[in-house]
C-alpha positions in Angstrom: -31.9 14.7 3.6 -29.0 13.9 5.9 -30.2 10.3 6.1 -28.0 7.7 4.4 -29.0 4.1 4.0 -26.6 1.3 4.9 -26.0 0.3 1.3 -24.9 3.8 0.4 -22.6 4.0 3.4 -21.1 0.7 2.5 -20.6 1.7 -1.1 -18.9 4.9 -0.1 -16.5 3.1 2.2 -15.6 0.6 -0.5 -14.9 3.3 -3.1 -12.8 5.2 -0.5 -10.8 2.0 0.2 -10.3 1.4 -3.5 -9.2 4.9 -4.2 -6.9 4.9 -1.1 -5.3 1.7 -2.3 -4.7 3.1 -5.7 -3.2 6.2 -4.3 -0.8 4.2 -2.1 0.2 2.1 -5.1 0.9 5.3 -7.2 2.9 6.9 -4.4 4.8 3.8 -3.4 5.3 1.6 -6.5 6.6 -2.0 -6.0 10.2 -2.0 -5.1 12.7 -2.9 -7.8 15.5 -5.4 -7.4 18.7 -3.8 -6.1 22.1 -4.9 -7.1 23.7 -7.0 -4.3 25.8 -4.1 -3.1 22.8 -1.8 -2.7 20.5 -4.4 -1.2 18.6 -3.3 1.9 18.8 -6.8 3.2 21.8 -8.1 5.1 23.0 -11.3 3.5 26.5 -11.6 5.0 26.8 -13.6 8.3 27.7 -11.5 11.3 31.2 -12.2 12.6 32.6 -11.0 16.0 
């Protein structure tokens, strides 16, 4: 009864991966565009 065939194991891993990906997308949606003053990216050149 504890025996699993390879196809079932593979299917379980695929479903788990799909559900995990969906959870990550729900928790961390795609970033929105920030106004230039709030941008996380540094665009100004560094001056000494």
